[in-house]
VMD Tcl script that builds the backbone (N, CA, C; Angstrom):
set m [mol new atoms 291]
animate dup $m
set s [atomselect $m all]
$s set {name element resname resid chain x y z} {
  {N N MET 1 A 99.422 94.294 80.801}
  {CA C MET 1 A 98.603 93.990 79.947}
  {C C MET 1 A 98.465 92.866 78.497}
  {N N ALA 2 A 97.588 92.540 78.166}
  {CA C ALA 2 A 97.528 91.389 77.372}
  {C C ALA 2 A 97.974 91.862 75.934}
  {N N THR 3 A 98.612 91.098 75.245}
  {CA C THR 3 A 99.169 91.879 73.673}
  {C C THR 3 A 98.100 91.079 72.851}
  {N N ILE 4 A 97.436 91.813 71.576}
  {CA C ILE 4 A 97.275 91.215 70.502}
  {C C ILE 4 A 97.564 89.829 69.965}
  {N N LYS 5 A 98.596 89.712 70.238}
  {CA C LYS 5 A 98.751 88.090 70.108}
  {C C LYS 5 A 98.196 87.170 70.990}
  {N N GLN 6 A 98.156 87.465 72.295}
  {CA C GLN 6 A 97.307 87.145 73.567}
  {C C GLN 6 A 95.658 86.801 73.341}
  {N N PHE 7 A 95.414 88.202 72.309}
  {CA C PHE 7 A 93.987 88.217 72.085}
  {C C PHE 7 A 93.898 87.344 71.281}
  {N N MET 8 A 94.464 87.125 70.400}
  {CA C MET 8 A 94.009 86.314 69.004}
  {C C MET 8 A 93.890 84.944 69.104}
  {N N GLU 9 A 94.933 84.612 70.013}
  {CA C GLU 9 A 94.921 83.199 70.780}
  {C C GLU 9 A 93.606 82.536 71.120}
  {N N ALA 10 A 93.678 83.584 72.244}
  {CA C ALA 10 A 92.222 83.499 72.951}
  {C C ALA 10 A 90.954 82.887 72.386}
  {N N ALA 11 A 90.648 84.413 71.495}
  {CA C ALA 11 A 89.851 83.931 70.057}
  {C C ALA 11 A 89.896 82.516 69.524}
  {N N SER 12 A 90.772 82.147 68.983}
  {CA C SER 12 A 91.345 81.120 68.362}
  {C C SER 12 A 90.976 79.883 68.894}
  {N N ASP 13 A 91.282 79.602 70.570}
  {CA C ASP 13 A 91.181 78.680 71.113}
  {C C ASP 13 A 89.890 78.498 71.469}
  {N N SER 14 A 89.454 79.213 71.208}
  {CA C SER 14 A 87.466 79.541 71.741}
  {C C SER 14 A 86.558 78.553 70.573}
  {N N ILE 15 A 87.535 78.651 69.288}
  {CA C ILE 15 A 86.543 78.206 68.350}
  {C C ILE 15 A 86.609 76.222 68.758}
  {N N TYR 16 A 88.114 76.452 69.572}
  {CA C TYR 16 A 88.072 74.867 68.880}
  {C C TYR 16 A 87.679 74.078 70.727}
  {N N THR 17 A 87.063 74.657 71.277}
  {CA C THR 17 A 86.746 73.630 72.256}
  {C C THR 17 A 85.700 72.522 72.605}
  {N N ASP 18 A 85.832 71.884 73.429}
  {CA C ASP 18 A 84.330 70.400 72.995}
  {C C ASP 18 A 82.854 71.645 72.841}
  {N N GLU 19 A 82.689 72.359 73.200}
  {CA C GLU 19 A 81.243 72.982 73.338}
  {C C GLU 19 A 80.971 74.136 72.018}
  {N N ILE 20 A 81.598 74.295 71.701}
  {CA C ILE 20 A 81.822 74.882 70.397}
  {C C ILE 20 A 81.511 73.734 69.383}
  {N N THR 21 A 82.556 72.634 69.106}
  {CA C THR 21 A 82.862 71.761 68.505}
  {C C THR 21 A 81.182 70.967 68.430}
  {N N ASN 22 A 80.457 70.972 69.811}
  {CA C ASN 22 A 79.383 70.022 69.666}
  {C C ASN 22 A 78.328 70.966 69.065}
  {N N GLU 23 A 78.388 72.102 69.267}
  {CA C GLU 23 A 76.894 73.091 68.623}
  {C C GLU 23 A 77.154 72.837 67.141}
  {N N ALA 24 A 78.598 73.179 66.668}
  {CA C ALA 24 A 78.858 72.875 65.092}
  {C C ALA 24 A 78.353 71.969 64.490}
  {N N SER 25 A 78.462 70.360 65.137}
  {CA C SER 25 A 78.251 69.173 64.614}
  {C C SER 25 A 76.660 69.419 64.995}
  {N N GLY 26 A 76.460 69.397 65.604}
  {CA C GLY 26 A 74.708 69.872 65.669}
  {C C GLY 26 A 73.884 70.678 64.542}
  {N N LEU 27 A 74.497 71.697 64.411}
  {CA C LEU 27 A 73.968 72.799 62.853}
  {C C LEU 27 A 74.220 72.142 62.232}
  {N N VAL 28 A 75.288 71.494 61.742}
  {CA C VAL 28 A 75.790 70.378 60.717}
  {C C VAL 28 A 74.632 69.596 60.297}
  {N N ALA 29 A 74.173 68.952 61.423}
  {CA C ALA 29 A 73.381 67.526 61.366}
  {C C ALA 29 A 72.366 68.346 61.425}
  {N N THR 30 A 71.561 69.032 61.653}
  {CA C THR 30 A 70.465 69.989 61.625}
  {C C THR 30 A 70.438 70.454 60.147}
  {N N ILE 31 A 71.207 70.863 59.371}
  {CA C ILE 31 A 71.191 71.337 58.188}
  {C C ILE 31 A 70.953 70.104 57.057}
  {N N SER 32 A 71.798 69.299 57.613}
  {CA C SER 32 A 71.777 67.861 56.584}
  {C C SER 32 A 70.559 67.161 57.045}
  {N N GLU 33 A 69.837 67.048 57.760}
  {CA C GLU 33 A 68.521 66.532 57.844}
  {C C GLU 33 A 67.125 67.158 56.487}
  {N N GLY 34 A 67.982 68.540 56.248}
  {CA C GLY 34 A 66.789 69.217 55.410}
  {C C GLY 34 A 65.922 69.586 56.173}
  {N N VAL 35 A 65.665 70.216 57.526}
  {CA C VAL 35 A 64.587 70.854 58.302}
  {C C VAL 35 A 64.527 72.628 57.518}
  {N N ASP 36 A 63.217 72.884 58.062}
  {CA C ASP 36 A 62.577 74.252 57.507}
  {C C ASP 36 A 63.406 75.260 57.747}
  {N N LEU 37 A 63.798 76.505 57.049}
  {CA C LEU 37 A 64.762 76.909 56.914}
  {C C LEU 37 A 64.666 77.893 58.544}
  {N N ASP 38 A 63.398 78.121 58.990}
  {CA C ASP 38 A 63.246 78.811 60.808}
  {C C ASP 38 A 64.194 78.129 61.391}
  {N N THR 39 A 64.166 76.269 61.632}
  {CA C THR 39 A 64.596 76.015 62.759}
  {C C THR 39 A 66.723 75.668 61.973}
  {N N VAL 40 A 66.822 76.113 60.878}
  {CA C VAL 40 A 68.203 76.192 60.822}
  {C C VAL 40 A 68.759 77.671 61.354}
  {N N ILE 41 A 67.854 78.314 60.901}
  {CA C ILE 41 A 68.060 79.770 61.576}
  {C C ILE 41 A 68.222 80.001 63.269}
  {N N LYS 42 A 67.169 78.942 63.716}
  {CA C LYS 42 A 67.428 79.040 65.226}
  {C C LYS 42 A 68.684 78.409 65.402}
  {N N GLU 43 A 69.196 77.549 65.147}
  {CA C GLU 43 A 70.604 76.623 65.541}
  {C C GLU 43 A 71.410 77.105 64.984}
  {N N LEU 44 A 71.583 78.357 64.000}
  {CA C LEU 44 A 72.480 78.831 64.016}
  {C C LEU 44 A 72.704 79.997 64.699}
  {N N HIS 45 A 71.473 80.562 64.988}
  {CA C HIS 45 A 71.888 81.813 65.864}
  {C C HIS 45 A 72.352 80.581 67.742}
  {N N GLN 46 A 71.864 79.570 68.073}
  {CA C GLN 46 A 72.195 79.192 69.067}
  {C C GLN 46 A 74.043 79.162 68.959}
  {N N TYR 47 A 73.873 78.542 67.857}
  {CA C TYR 47 A 75.568 78.365 67.486}
  {C C TYR 47 A 76.416 79.851 67.661}
  {N N SER 48 A 75.757 80.797 67.093}
  {CA C SER 48 A 76.468 82.220 67.221}
  {C C SER 48 A 76.867 82.826 68.700}
  {N N GLN 49 A 75.746 82.317 69.571}
  {CA C GLN 49 A 75.846 82.646 70.906}
  {C C GLN 49 A 76.763 82.124 71.606}
  {N N ALA 50 A 76.570 80.520 71.256}
  {CA C ALA 50 A 77.968 80.079 71.776}
  {C C ALA 50 A 79.231 80.332 71.589}
  {N N LEU 51 A 79.157 80.851 70.658}
  {CA C LEU 51 A 80.540 81.434 70.316}
  {C C LEU 51 A 80.830 82.412 70.369}
  {N N SER 52 A 80.142 83.381 70.695}
  {CA C SER 52 A 80.492 85.028 71.233}
  {C C SER 52 A 80.378 84.635 72.828}
  {N N ALA 53 A 79.704 83.806 73.222}
  {CA C ALA 53 A 80.248 83.815 74.919}
  {C C ALA 53 A 81.419 83.037 75.244}
  {N N MET 54 A 82.181 82.043 74.537}
  {CA C MET 54 A 83.223 81.310 74.409}
  {C C MET 54 A 84.141 82.455 74.033}
  {N N VAL 55 A 84.455 83.032 73.360}
  {CA C VAL 55 A 85.537 83.838 73.115}
  {C C VAL 55 A 85.283 85.245 73.811}
  {N N LEU 56 A 84.077 85.505 75.063}
  {CA C LEU 56 A 84.265 86.610 75.692}
  {C C LEU 56 A 84.607 86.198 76.821}
  {N N THR 57 A 84.512 84.918 76.926}
  {CA C THR 57 A 84.725 83.871 78.055}
  {C C THR 57 A 86.128 83.817 78.439}
  {N N LYS 58 A 87.244 83.576 76.759}
  {CA C LYS 58 A 88.744 83.383 77.080}
  {C C LYS 58 A 88.793 84.811 77.099}
  {N N ILE 59 A 88.477 85.689 76.955}
  {CA C ILE 59 A 88.873 87.191 77.035}
  {C C ILE 59 A 89.184 87.865 77.768}
  {N N LEU 60 A 87.529 87.330 78.380}
  {CA C LEU 60 A 87.475 88.203 79.888}
  {C C LEU 60 A 88.638 87.387 80.601}
  {N N HIS 61 A 89.076 86.019 80.778}
  {CA C HIS 61 A 89.844 85.178 81.547}
  {C C HIS 61 A 91.720 85.558 81.309}
  {N N LEU 62 A 91.622 86.526 80.079}
  {CA C LEU 62 A 93.104 86.400 79.517}
  {C C LEU 62 A 93.128 88.323 80.238}
  {N N LEU 63 A 92.068 88.538 80.992}
  {CA C LEU 63 A 92.316 90.027 81.482}
  {C C LEU 63 A 92.069 90.006 83.084}
  {N N TYR 64 A 91.352 89.187 83.001}
  {CA C TYR 64 A 90.959 88.988 84.917}
  {C C TYR 64 A 90.970 87.997 85.542}
  {N N ASP 65 A 91.023 88.066 86.901}
  {CA C ASP 65 A 91.312 86.878 87.554}
  {C C ASP 65 A 90.077 86.318 87.650}
  {N N ASP 66 A 89.622 85.018 87.909}
  {CA C ASP 66 A 88.238 84.030 88.168}
  {C C ASP 66 A 87.356 85.416 89.630}
  {N N ASN 67 A 88.220 85.706 90.432}
  {CA C ASN 67 A 87.090 86.678 91.503}
  {C C ASN 67 A 86.995 87.854 90.840}
  {N N THR 68 A 87.455 88.545 90.049}
  {CA C THR 68 A 86.984 89.709 89.497}
  {C C THR 68 A 85.936 89.185 88.620}
  {N N ILE 69 A 85.944 88.354 87.440}
  {CA C ILE 69 A 85.346 88.065 86.850}
  {C C ILE 69 A 83.828 87.664 87.692}
  {N N GLU 70 A 84.020 87.063 88.918}
  {CA C GLU 70 A 82.445 86.429 89.161}
  {C C GLU 70 A 81.922 87.735 90.036}
  {N N GLN 71 A 82.647 88.536 90.502}
  {CA C GLN 71 A 82.302 89.907 91.010}
  {C C GLN 71 A 81.698 90.302 89.940}
  {N N MET 72 A 82.252 90.890 88.517}
  {CA C MET 72 A 81.279 91.451 87.765}
  {C C MET 72 A 80.254 90.884 86.913}
  {N N ILE 73 A 80.223 89.598 87.336}
  {CA C ILE 73 A 78.991 89.147 86.533}
  {C C ILE 73 A 77.706 89.187 87.998}
  {N N GLU 74 A 78.464 89.111 89.389}
  {CA C GLU 74 A 77.280 89.192 90.053}
  {C C GLU 74 A 77.165 90.891 90.258}
  {N N ASP 75 A 77.759 91.603 90.066}
  {CA C ASP 75 A 77.451 93.111 89.951}
  {C C ASP 75 A 75.943 93.373 88.724}
  {N N TYR 76 A 76.702 92.584 87.229}
  {CA C TYR 76 A 75.679 92.838 86.165}
  {C C TYR 76 A 74.131 92.100 86.436}
  {N N GLY 77 A 74.233 91.042 87.207}
  {CA C GLY 77 A 72.850 90.558 87.508}
  {C C GLY 77 A 72.195 91.375 88.201}
  {N N ASP 78 A 72.791 92.254 89.525}
  {CA C ASP 78 A 72.526 92.977 90.111}
  {C C ASP 78 A 71.720 94.274 89.436}
  {N N GLN 79 A 72.750 94.852 88.634}
  {CA C GLN 79 A 71.948 95.873 87.376}
  {C C GLN 79 A 70.930 95.154 86.854}
  {N N LEU 80 A 70.840 94.065 86.122}
  {CA C LEU 80 A 69.530 93.706 85.018}
  {C C LEU 80 A 68.589 93.562 86.790}
  {N N ALA 81 A 68.768 93.014 87.553}
  {CA C ALA 81 A 67.404 92.597 88.726}
  {C C ALA 81 A 67.063 94.553 89.339}
  {N N GLN 82 A 67.847 95.132 89.372}
  {CA C GLN 82 A 67.780 96.541 89.382}
  {C C GLN 82 A 66.530 97.413 88.514}
  {N N LYS 83 A 67.282 97.473 87.199}
  {CA C LYS 83 A 66.643 97.474 86.111}
  {C C LYS 83 A 65.310 97.325 85.848}
  {N N MET 84 A 65.115 96.321 85.828}
  {CA C MET 84 A 63.569 94.938 85.991}
  {C C MET 84 A 62.629 95.363 87.195}
  {N N PHE 85 A 63.257 96.054 88.552}
  {CA C PHE 85 A 62.062 96.509 89.592}
  {C C PHE 85 A 62.021 97.452 89.394}
  {N N ASP 86 A 62.595 98.412 88.211}
  {CA C ASP 86 A 62.580 99.979 88.213}
  {C C ASP 86 A 61.583 99.842 86.831}
  {N N GLU 87 A 61.462 98.945 85.948}
  {CA C GLU 87 A 60.489 99.002 84.698}
  {C C GLU 87 A 59.479 98.553 85.475}
  {N N ILE 88 A 59.140 97.656 86.500}
  {CA C ILE 88 A 57.719 96.826 86.643}
  {C C ILE 88 A 57.185 98.175 87.542}
  {N N ASP 89 A 58.204 98.869 88.696}
  {CA C ASP 89 A 57.617 99.426 89.138}
  {C C ASP 89 A 57.092 100.835 88.424}
  {N N SER 90 A 57.751 101.259 87.756}
  {CA C SER 90 A 57.406 102.459 86.467}
  {C C SER 90 A 55.904 101.709 85.749}
  {N N PHE 91 A 55.777 100.898 85.065}
  {CA C PHE 91 A 54.622 100.113 84.935}
  {C C PHE 91 A 53.516 100.484 86.065}
  {N N LEU 92 A 53.758 99.812 86.877}
  {CA C LEU 92 A 52.859 99.752 88.094}
  {C C LEU 92 A 52.160 101.280 88.304}
  {N N GLN 93 A 52.698 102.039 88.187}
  {CA C GLN 93 A 52.761 103.213 88.410}
  {C C GLN 93 A 51.957 104.009 87.601}
  {N N GLU 94 A 51.755 103.942 85.868}
  {CA C GLU 94 A 51.415 103.844 85.102}
  {C C GLU 94 A 50.255 103.549 85.054}
  {N N GLU 95 A 49.518 102.297 85.088}
  {CA C GLU 95 A 48.912 101.934 85.298}
  {C C GLU 95 A 48.247 102.209 86.582}
  {N N GLY 96 A 48.429 102.306 87.763}
  {CA C GLY 96 A 47.545 103.490 88.916}
  {C C GLY 96 A 46.875 104.749 88.211}
  {N N ASN 97 A 47.487 105.290 87.213}
  {CA C ASN 97 A 47.038 106.458 87.409}
  {C C ASN 97 A 45.949 106.458 85.937}
}
mol reanalyze $m
mol bondsrecalc $m
mol representation Tube
mol addrep $m
């Protein structure tokens, strides 16, 4: 099992990846351009999503091997597809009544 130190290091490492640095640079450039608040909020949201995804990725790789992660992603995709199918089916049945 991973130690708290390993978790903290993985989370910290995720901040200094090229992807996150590029996202941060883009956010700063957007803010410095003086664009409207909605655009800044959208850029900040994108940065937050990228950072969260990178932290999650680093933590997952600390806990699981690549094959396990890939299987988890496939399973999650299957669950989402089934949920969407069920919602569409439910909607169509309701509309048919």
